[in-house]
C-alpha positions as CSV (number, residue, x, y, z in Angstrom):
1,M,127.9,236.8,49.0
2,N,128.2,239.4,51.8
3,D,129.2,237.5,54.9
4,D,126.9,240.2,56.2
5,L,124.3,238.2,54.9
6,L,125.6,234.9,56.4
7,F,126.3,235.9,60.1
8,V,123.6,237.9,61.5
9,D,124.0,239.4,65.1
10,E,122.8,236.6,67.3
11,V,119.9,238.4,69.3
12,E,118.4,237.6,72.7
13,E,115.3,236.1,71.6
14,V,112.0,237.8,72.8
15,E,108.5,236.8,73.9
16,I,106.0,237.6,70.8
17,E,102.7,237.4,71.1
18,E,101.4,236.4,67.2
19,L,98.4,237.4,65.8
20,G,99.0,236.3,62.7
21,Y,102.1,236.8,60.0
22,W,103.3,237.8,56.9
23,K,103.6,235.3,53.8
24,V,106.6,235.8,51.7
25,L,107.7,234.1,48.6
26,I,111.7,233.3,48.1
27,V,112.0,232.8,44.1
28,D,115.7,231.4,43.4
29,D,117.4,228.7,42.1
30,E,120.3,228.5,44.3
31,P,119.2,226.9,47.2
32,E,121.7,228.8,49.3
33,V,120.0,232.1,49.1
34,H,116.9,230.1,50.5
35,A,118.4,229.4,53.3
36,V,120.6,232.7,54.0
37,T,117.3,234.9,53.4
38,K,115.0,232.8,56.6
39,L,118.2,233.0,58.6
40,A,118.7,237.0,58.3
41,L,114.8,237.0,58.8
42,S,114.7,235.0,61.2
43,D,113.4,237.0,63.6
44,F,111.7,239.6,61.9
45,V,108.5,241.0,63.8
46,L,106.3,243.9,61.9
47,N,103.1,244.5,63.9
48,D,103.2,241.5,66.3
49,K,103.0,239.3,62.8
50,R,106.2,236.9,61.8
51,L,107.3,235.8,58.5
52,V,106.1,233.0,56.9
53,F,108.3,231.3,53.7
54,I,107.3,230.1,51.0
55,S,110.2,228.6,48.3
56,A,110.0,228.2,44.6
57,Y,113.2,227.2,42.8
58,S,112.0,228.0,39.0
59,G,109.8,230.6,37.6
60,A,107.2,227.8,36.7
61,E,106.8,226.9,40.5
62,A,107.2,229.9,41.0
63,K,103.8,230.7,39.3
64,K,102.6,227.6,40.8
65,M,102.6,228.9,44.5
66,F,100.7,232.3,43.4
67,R,98.0,230.3,42.1
68,E,97.6,228.4,45.4
69,N,98.4,231.3,47.6
70,N,96.6,234.7,47.4
71,D,97.8,236.1,50.3
72,I,101.7,236.5,49.5
73,A,102.5,240.1,50.9
74,V,106.2,240.4,49.6
75,V,108.1,238.0,46.8
76,L,112.2,238.3,46.6
77,L,112.6,237.2,42.7
78,D,115.4,235.9,41.3
79,V,115.9,237.1,37.5
80,V,117.7,234.5,35.9
81,M,117.3,231.0,36.4
82,E,115.7,228.5,34.1
83,T,115.6,231.1,31.7
84,D,117.8,234.2,31.5
85,D,114.0,236.4,32.0
86,A,112.6,233.8,34.1
87,G,111.7,236.1,37.1
88,L,110.6,239.0,34.5
89,Q,108.1,236.0,33.0
90,V,106.8,235.8,36.8
91,A,106.5,239.0,37.5
92,D,104.4,239.6,34.2
93,Y,102.4,236.6,34.9
94,V,101.3,238.2,38.5
95,R,100.4,241.7,37.5
96,N,98.8,240.7,34.1
97,D,97.7,237.3,34.3
98,L,96.8,237.0,37.7
99,D,95.5,240.6,38.1
100,N,97.4,240.6,41.6
101,H,99.2,244.1,42.0
102,F,99.2,244.1,46.0
103,T,102.2,241.9,46.5
104,R,105.3,243.4,46.8
105,I,107.7,242.4,44.0
106,I,111.7,242.4,45.0
107,L,113.8,241.4,42.1
108,R,116.9,240.1,43.2
109,T,119.8,239.4,40.7
110,G,123.5,238.6,40.6
111,Q,123.6,238.8,36.9
112,P,122.5,242.7,36.2
113,G,123.7,243.0,33.1
114,Q,121.3,240.3,32.1
115,A,118.3,242.9,33.0
116,P,119.0,246.4,33.3
117,E,117.9,248.3,36.2
118,K,116.7,250.9,34.0
119,D,114.8,248.8,31.5
120,V,113.1,246.2,34.3
121,I,111.9,249.5,36.3
122,I,110.5,251.3,33.3
123,N,109.1,247.5,31.3
124,Y,107.6,245.9,34.9
125,D,105.5,246.6,37.7
126,I,108.1,245.8,40.2
127,N,108.7,247.5,43.3
128,D,112.0,247.3,44.2
129,Y,115.5,246.1,42.2
130,K,118.7,244.7,44.3
131,S,121.9,243.4,43.5
132,K,122.4,240.1,45.5
133,T,125.8,241.4,46.4
134,E,124.9,244.7,47.7
135,L,121.6,242.9,50.1
136,T,123.4,242.7,53.6
137,A,121.3,241.6,56.8
138,Q,120.6,245.3,57.5
139,K,119.5,246.1,54.2
140,L,117.0,243.3,53.4
141,F,115.7,244.0,56.8
142,T,115.5,247.7,55.3
143,V,113.6,246.4,52.4
144,I,111.3,243.9,53.6
145,I,110.2,246.5,56.0
146,A,109.5,249.0,54.1
147,A,107.8,246.2,51.6
148,L,105.8,244.7,54.2
149,R,104.0,248.4,55.2
150,S,103.9,249.3,51.6
151,Y,101.3,245.8,51.1
152,R,99.4,246.9,54.7
153,D,98.6,249.9,53.6
154,I,97.4,249.2,50.0
155,I,95.6,245.8,52.0
156,V,93.4,248.7,54.3
157,I,93.0,250.8,51.4
158,E,91.8,248.2,49.4
159,E,89.6,246.9,52.4
160,N,88.2,250.2,52.7
161,R,87.3,250.1,49.1
162,A,85.8,248.0,49.1
163,G,83.8,248.5,52.0
164,L,82.5,251.8,50.4
165,E,81.5,250.0,48.1
166,K,78.9,248.1,49.6
167,I,77.7,251.6,50.9
168,I,77.0,252.9,47.7
169,D,75.7,249.5,46.6
170,A,73.5,249.7,49.8
171,S,72.6,253.5,48.8
172,A,70.5,252.6,45.8
173,D,67.9,250.9,47.9
174,L,68.0,252.0,50.9
175,F,64.3,250.9,51.5
176,S,64.4,247.3,52.0
177,T,65.7,245.3,54.7
178,R,68.1,243.5,52.6
179,S,70.1,247.0,52.2
180,L,69.9,247.7,55.4
181,E,72.3,244.8,56.1
182,K,74.4,245.5,53.3
183,F,74.8,249.4,54.3
184,M,75.9,247.6,58.3
185,Q,78.1,245.3,56.7
186,G,80.2,248.4,54.8
187,I,80.7,249.8,57.8
188,I,81.7,247.2,60.0
189,Q,83.9,246.1,57.3
190,Q,85.1,250.2,57.5
191,L,86.0,249.7,60.7
192,A,87.4,246.6,60.9
193,S,90.0,247.6,57.8
194,I,91.2,250.4,60.4
195,L,91.3,248.4,63.1
196,G,93.5,245.5,61.2
197,C,91.2,243.2,61.8
198,S,90.0,240.0,60.3
199,Q,86.6,241.2,59.3
200,D,85.0,239.1,61.3
201,A,81.9,241.1,62.5
202,A,78.7,240.6,63.8
203,Y,76.4,243.6,64.6
204,I,73.1,242.8,67.4
205,T,70.5,244.8,67.5
206,T,66.9,245.1,68.2
207,A,65.6,248.2,66.4
208,V,64.0,245.9,63.6
209,A,62.7,242.9,65.4
210,A,61.6,244.0,68.7
211,P,60.3,247.5,70.1
212,Q,62.5,247.3,73.7
213,P,65.5,249.3,74.6
214,I,68.3,246.6,73.9
215,H,69.6,247.3,77.6
216,Q,66.2,245.8,78.7
217,L,66.0,242.8,76.9
218,D,67.6,239.3,78.2
219,P,71.3,238.7,76.4
220,A,69.8,235.4,75.3
221,E,67.4,236.8,73.2
222,L,69.4,238.9,71.4
223,Y,70.2,237.9,67.7
224,V,72.8,238.7,64.8
225,F,71.1,241.2,62.5
226,A,74.1,241.9,60.4
227,G,77.6,239.7,60.1
228,N,81.0,239.9,58.1
229,G,83.8,236.7,57.8
230,E,83.2,234.5,60.4
231,Y,79.3,236.0,61.4
232,A,78.2,236.1,57.7
233,D,75.9,232.9,57.4
234,K,74.8,233.9,61.2
235,E,72.5,236.6,60.8
236,G,69.3,235.6,62.0
237,V,70.8,233.2,64.6
238,K,70.7,234.1,68.3
239,L,73.8,235.6,69.9
240,K,74.3,232.8,72.5
241,E,74.6,230.3,69.6
242,A,77.0,232.6,67.4
243,V,79.3,233.5,69.6
244,S,81.7,231.5,72.6
245,D,80.2,231.3,76.2
246,E,83.5,233.4,77.2
247,E,82.7,235.9,74.2
248,F,78.8,235.9,75.3
249,R,79.8,236.8,78.8
250,L,81.7,239.9,77.7
251,C,78.6,240.9,75.1
252,K,76.6,241.1,78.1
253,Q,79.2,243.2,80.4
254,A,78.9,246.0,77.6
255,L,75.3,245.2,77.4
256,Q,74.9,245.8,81.2
257,E,77.8,248.6,81.5
258,K,76.7,250.6,78.3
259,T,80.3,250.7,77.3
260,I,83.4,248.8,74.9
261,V,85.1,246.1,76.2
262,Y,87.9,244.8,74.8
263,A,89.7,241.2,75.2
264,E,92.9,239.9,73.8
265,D,91.8,239.7,69.7
266,H,88.1,241.2,70.3
267,L,86.2,243.9,71.2
268,V,82.4,244.7,72.2
269,A,80.8,248.1,71.8
270,Y,78.0,249.1,72.8
271,C,76.5,251.6,70.3
272,N,73.9,254.1,72.4
273,S,70.9,255.4,70.6
274,K,68.8,258.6,70.8
275,A,66.0,256.5,70.0
276,H,66.6,254.1,73.1
277,N,67.2,251.1,70.9
278,G,70.7,250.9,71.0
279,S,73.3,248.2,70.0
280,L,76.1,245.9,70.0
281,L,79.4,245.6,67.7
282,Y,81.6,242.8,68.2
283,L,84.4,242.1,65.7
284,S,87.1,239.2,66.3
285,G,90.2,238.2,64.9
286,L,92.1,241.5,65.5
287,P,96.0,240.6,64.7
288,R,96.8,243.0,67.2
289,R,96.5,244.7,71.0
290,I,94.3,248.0,70.2
291,G,95.8,251.0,71.2
292,E,94.5,254.2,73.2
293,T,94.5,256.1,68.9
294,D,92.1,253.3,67.9
295,K,90.0,252.7,71.4
296,R,89.3,256.5,70.3
297,L,88.0,255.5,67.3
298,V,85.6,253.0,68.4
299,K,84.4,254.8,70.7
300,L,83.6,257.6,67.9
301,F,82.5,254.9,66.2
302,S,80.0,253.1,68.6
303,D,78.9,256.7,69.3
304,N,77.5,257.5,65.8
305,V,76.9,253.7,64.2
306,Q,73.7,253.7,65.7
307,I,72.5,256.9,65.0
308,A,73.4,256.1,61.1
309,F,71.7,252.8,61.2
310,E,68.5,254.4,62.3
311,N,68.3,257.1,60.1
312,L,68.0,254.0,57.4
313,L,65.2,252.8,60.0
314,L,63.6,256.1,59.9
315,N,63.3,256.3,55.7
316,N,61.7,252.8,56.3
317,E,59.2,254.4,58.8
318,I,58.3,257.3,56.3
319,E,57.6,254.4,53.4
320,C,55.7,252.1,55.8
321,T,53.8,255.2,56.7
322,Q,53.1,256.7,53.4
323,R,52.5,253.0,52.0
324,E,49.9,252.1,55.2
325,I,48.3,256.2,54.2
326,I,47.8,255.0,50.9
327,E,45.9,251.3,51.8
328,R,43.7,253.6,54.3
329,L,42.9,255.7,51.4
330,G,42.1,252.6,49.1
331,K,40.4,250.9,51.5
332,A,38.0,254.0,52.2
333,M,37.0,254.1,48.5
334,E,36.0,249.8,48.8
335,S,32.3,250.9,48.9
336,D,31.2,247.1,48.3
337,V,32.4,245.2,51.6
338,K,32.5,247.2,54.8
339,N,35.0,244.6,56.4
340,S,36.7,243.5,53.0
341,Q,40.6,243.3,52.6
342,H,40.1,243.5,48.9
343,I,43.0,245.8,48.6
344,A,45.3,243.6,50.8
345,R,44.7,240.8,48.8
346,M,45.3,242.9,45.1
347,V,48.4,244.0,47.0
348,A,50.0,240.9,47.7
349,M,48.4,238.8,44.2
350,S,50.0,241.8,41.9
351,E,53.2,241.2,43.9
352,I,53.2,237.4,43.1
353,L,52.2,238.0,39.7
354,A,54.5,241.0,38.6
355,R,57.3,238.9,40.4
356,G,56.8,236.1,38.8
357,I,56.8,237.3,34.8
358,Q,60.1,239.4,36.0
359,M,59.1,242.7,36.1
360,D,61.9,245.4,37.8
361,E,62.0,244.8,41.6
362,S,61.5,249.1,41.5
363,Q,58.3,249.0,39.1
364,I,57.2,246.0,41.7
365,T,57.8,248.1,44.3
366,T,55.5,250.8,42.7
367,L,52.8,248.5,41.7
368,R,52.6,247.8,45.1
369,L,52.1,251.6,46.3
370,A,49.9,252.1,43.5
371,I,46.9,249.6,43.4
372,P,45.6,250.8,46.3
373,L,44.3,253.8,44.6
374,H,42.8,252.0,41.8
375,D,39.4,252.3,42.9
376,V,40.0,255.9,44.5
377,G,37.0,257.7,41.4
378,N,34.6,255.5,43.5
379,S,34.5,258.5,45.7
380,H,32.3,260.3,42.7
381,V,29.8,257.2,42.6
382,S,26.7,257.0,45.2
383,S,27.5,254.2,47.5
384,Y,24.0,253.2,47.1
385,V,24.7,252.0,43.7
386,F,27.8,249.8,44.8
387,R,25.2,248.0,47.4
388,K,22.2,248.0,45.5
389,T,21.4,244.4,44.7
390,A,18.7,244.5,41.8
391,P,19.5,245.0,38.3
392,L,21.5,248.3,37.6
393,T,19.9,251.4,35.2
394,A,21.6,252.9,32.0
395,E,21.9,255.5,34.4
396,E,23.9,254.0,37.1
397,I,26.2,251.9,34.8
398,F,27.0,255.0,33.3
399,D,27.7,256.5,36.7
400,I,30.3,253.7,37.5
401,R,31.5,253.7,34.0
402,Q,32.8,257.5,35.0
403,H,34.7,256.1,38.2
404,A,37.4,255.6,36.0
405,E,38.2,259.2,34.2
406,F,37.3,260.0,37.7
407,G,40.2,258.7,39.2
408,Y,42.3,259.7,36.6
409,Q,41.6,263.5,37.1
410,I,42.3,263.6,40.9
411,L,45.4,261.8,40.3
412,K,46.9,263.0,36.9
413,D,48.5,266.3,37.5
414,S,51.1,264.3,40.0
415,D,54.9,264.6,39.3
416,R,55.2,261.3,42.0
417,P,55.9,257.7,40.1
418,T,53.8,256.0,41.9
419,I,50.7,258.5,41.2
420,Q,51.3,258.7,38.5
421,L,50.9,254.6,38.0
422,A,48.2,255.0,40.4
423,A,46.1,257.6,37.6
424,I,46.7,255.0,34.8
425,L,45.7,252.0,37.0
426,A,42.5,254.2,37.7
427,K,42.0,255.1,34.5
428,Q,42.8,251.5,32.6
429,H,41.9,248.6,34.9
430,H,38.0,247.9,33.5
431,E,40.1,247.9,29.6
432,R,39.8,244.3,28.3
433,W,42.4,242.9,26.0
434,D,40.3,242.4,22.9
435,G,39.3,246.0,23.1
436,S,36.1,246.0,24.7
437,G,36.7,247.7,27.6
438,Y,36.3,251.0,29.2
439,P,36.8,254.0,29.3
440,E,39.0,254.2,26.1
441,G,38.4,250.7,24.1
442,L,42.5,250.0,24.8
443,K,43.5,246.8,23.5
444,E,46.4,244.1,24.1
445,E,49.7,246.2,24.7
446,E,48.3,249.4,24.4
447,I,47.2,249.0,28.2
448,A,49.7,249.5,30.6
449,L,51.3,246.0,32.1
450,E,50.6,247.3,35.4
451,S,47.0,248.0,34.5
452,R,46.8,244.5,33.4
453,I,47.4,243.0,36.2
454,A,45.8,244.9,38.4
455,A,42.5,243.9,36.1
456,L,43.2,240.2,36.5
457,V,43.9,240.2,40.8
458,D,41.0,242.5,41.2
459,V,38.3,240.3,39.2
460,F,39.9,237.1,40.3
461,D,39.4,238.0,43.7
462,A,35.5,239.6,43.3
463,L,35.1,236.4,41.8
464,L,36.3,234.2,44.9
465,N,34.8,236.6,47.3
466,K,30.8,237.8,48.9
467,R,29.4,240.7,47.2
468,P,26.2,242.5,47.9
469,Y,25.3,241.6,44.3
470,K,26.5,237.7,44.4
471,E,27.9,235.1,46.8
472,A,31.7,233.6,46.4
473,W,32.2,231.6,43.7
474,P,34.1,228.4,43.9
475,A,37.9,228.4,43.2
476,D,36.8,225.6,40.1
477,Q,34.3,228.0,38.5
478,V,36.9,231.3,39.2
479,A,39.3,229.3,37.2
480,A,37.3,227.9,34.6
481,T,36.3,231.8,34.1
482,L,39.8,232.6,33.8
483,R,40.3,230.1,30.9
484,T,37.0,231.3,28.8
485,E,37.9,235.1,29.7
486,R,41.9,234.5,28.7
487,G,43.1,236.3,25.0
488,S,39.2,238.2,25.6
489,H,39.1,240.3,28.9
490,F,42.4,239.0,30.1
491,D,45.9,239.2,29.2
492,P,46.8,235.4,28.1
493,Q,50.2,235.1,29.4
494,L,49.1,236.4,33.0
495,V,46.3,234.2,32.9
496,D,48.2,231.2,32.1
497,Y,51.0,232.6,35.0
498,L,48.1,232.4,37.7
499,L,46.4,229.0,36.8
500,Q,50.2,227.6,36.3
501,N,50.1,229.0,40.6
502,F,46.9,228.9,41.7
503,D,47.7,228.0,44.9
504,S,49.8,230.4,45.6
505,F,47.0,232.9,44.7
506,L,44.6,231.2,47.0
507,A,46.7,230.7,49.7
508,V,46.9,235.0,50.0
509,Q,42.8,234.4,49.8
510,K,42.8,232.0,52.7
511,L,45.6,234.5,54.6
512,L,44.0,237.3,54.3
513,P,40.1,236.9,54.4
514,D,37.5,239.6,54.8
515,L,37.5,240.6,58.6
516,E,33.1,239.2,58.6
517,E,33.6,236.1,57.0
518,Q,36.8,235.7,59.3
519,E,34.7,236.3,62.3
520,N,31.9,233.3,61.2
521,N,34.9,231.2,60.7
522,N,35.9,231.9,64.4
523,N,32.3,231.7,65.6
C-alpha cells in the first residue's frame, strides 16, 4: 500500500461550523483499509459538511447497510471479499434491487485482473474504478470530492423534479384549496432544494382566511397555510405555536420591516403583494450560510411567489363568482317560496349523495354548479300557477309540464360542460325510474345519474318544507314515502343511500332553513 495513504500531512485544525454531513460507506474485508481511509479523509469538508463513515467488511454486510441507510452519498467498494465478485454483486443489488441511482459507487480493488476495468464499467452502473495501489491520499481526496459534488447535484435535481411533480399535479385541479396547498408546497420545495435546505419550510398568508393585509394583523393571529418537512403537519396551526419564540420574533421583524431576515440556519422572507394581502415564507434547516447569489434568488422568489399564489386565488374567485351567479339565477326561478333556500339545500344534498355513491370529483363539481339551473324553464310559466292553492286545471298542468322542455331549449346549445349538464337536468328531473315521468317517459338508467340524484333531493326537500299548496311533512312521513316510491319514482340505490344516511340529509335542512322559517324560529 502506498505510503502517501499511511502518512498524510498534518494540518492545523480549523474550526468549521458544521451544518450536516456526508455519509460514506467503506466496504472492504481488510480492517487496515478502513482505518487508513478514515485517517486520510479525517479533515475533509465540502459545503461546510464533514464526512460520517460507516463500515462493512463483506458484501452481505454492505447490502444490510444500504437497506438501513437510504442517504449514503458515496460507497468505496472492494471487489474481492467473501467471493471474487462480492463487490460487483453489491453494486448490482444497489442499482437494481434497491433502485438506488443516487449513491456514487467507487470500486476499489487490489486485484484488477479479477475484474477488468473495461468489463466492469460496461456491465455495471458504477461511477469510478480505482486500483488500491494508485489511490494516494491526494487522489482519494480528489475522487471523493468529485463523487460528492456529483451526488449533491443529483439530489438537487431530484428535489427539483419532486417539486415540479407537485406543481404539475396541482395544475390538474387548481380550484380546490387542497391543490393550492400542493402548488405552494411545490414552490417551497423548489426554493429549498436550490438553497440546499432540509425542506423544513412554512408558508404563512392571510389571503385565504382573512381580508386584511398581513402587515396590519397581529402576528399572533397568523396561521401556517402550507408546510413541508417539520411543518407538514402544522397547516392551520397558529404561527406562534408552530415556531420557537426566537423564530417568531424574526417573523415579526420580517413582517414589520417588510424584508427578508436571515439567521444562522433559517430565514424569513416577506412576500409583497399587489393585492395588499402579502405573506411570509419561513425556511429552516439551511445547511450552509446564504451567500449573495442565494440572497438575490430569495429576493426574486419572495417578490414573485405571492403573485403566483394570488393568481391561483383569482382563479378560485372567478369560479366562486360563476357559482354565485348561477345560484342566484336558479334562486330567481324559485316561484313557490319567496325566501326559499331550496336551491342551496339541493346543492348540498346532491353533493352528499354523489360523494356517497363515489362519483368522480370532477363530476361532483359540475353537478354542484348545474343543479341551480334545473328549474330554469319556470321562467316560461306564470308565477300565478306556482302559487295557486286550488287544484290545477288540465291546461295549467300542461303548462307546468312544459317547463322541462323550455329549460332544455334555453340551455341545450352551450358547449360548456356545466351548462350541458344543466340542460339535461332541466329536461329529465321529472322523469321517473319506472318510466311514468315526463317529458319523454325515460326509465331506469336511460335517465342520467345526475338527473336521478336531482329528482330525489328535489322531492325530498319539497316534502320536508312548506309550500303554498302544502304544509311541511314530518321526517318519518317523508322517509315512509321514499320507501314506497323506491323503484317506482326513484332510483332504488339512491333511496337506500339516503335512508341509510338520513341524519346527514336532515342536518342540511337545519343548516339551511328557509329565511321565513328562520325568522319565525328566532321570534
